[in-house]
C-alpha positions in Angstrom: 57.8 102.6 124.8 61.0 104.0 123.3 61.6 107.0 121.2 63.2 107.7 117.8 66.1 110.2 118.2 67.2 112.4 115.3 71.0 112.8 114.9 71.0 115.1 111.8 72.9 117.8 113.7 75.7 115.3 114.5 76.0 114.1 110.9 75.9 117.7 109.5 78.7 118.6 111.9 80.7 115.6 110.9 80.3 116.6 107.2 80.9 120.3 108.1 77.7 121.2 106.3 75.5 124.2 107.3 71.7 124.2 107.4 71.7 126.6 104.4 73.9 124.3 102.3 71.8 121.2 103.1 68.6 123.1 102.4 69.9 124.1 99.0 71.0 120.5 98.1 67.9 118.8 99.5 65.3 121.3 98.3 63.6 121.6 101.8 63.2 124.9 103.6 65.6 125.9 106.4 62.6 126.0 108.7 61.6 122.4 108.0 65.2 121.1 108.1 65.7 122.9 111.4 62.6 121.0 112.8 64.2 117.8 111.7 67.5 118.7 113.1 66.0 119.6 116.5 63.7 116.6 116.6 60.5 118.7 116.5 58.8 116.5 113.9 56.6 113.4 114.2 57.1 112.2 110.6 59.5 112.4 107.7 58.9 111.6 104.1 61.1 108.9 102.6 61.9 111.2 99.7 63.2 113.8 102.1 65.2 111.2 104.1 66.7 109.9 100.8 67.6 113.4 99.7 69.3 114.1 103.1 71.2 110.9 102.9 72.3 111.6 99.4 73.5 115.1 100.3 75.3 114.0 103.4 76.6 110.7 101.9 75.2 108.7 104.9 72.7 106.0 105.7 69.3 106.5 107.4 70.7 104.7 110.5 73.3 107.5 110.8 70.5 110.0 111.2 67.8 108.0 113.0 68.4 106.2 116.3 65.9 104.2 118.4 66.3 104.5 122.2 64.1 101.9 123.9 64.6 103.5 127.3 63.6 107.1 126.3 60.1 108.2 127.0 58.1 109.1 123.9 56.8 112.6 123.5 53.4 111.5 122.2 51.5 113.5 124.9 53.1 116.8 124.0 
């Protein structure tokens, strides 16, 4: 089974936006955004995803990628 890969770090770099700036715009703590950025989450609220996409002027597909060949981390 594949794995969802988060590309928030890449989109933030493309937009030259820091974690602090994104946190202020989205209303999510730096700690939680950092977990999203590093892929250390198992779920994300649509409202959070919408706020991130609005702040970064991007689409969910810019942040989320499915890799059918990557092993899932469900056992960790």
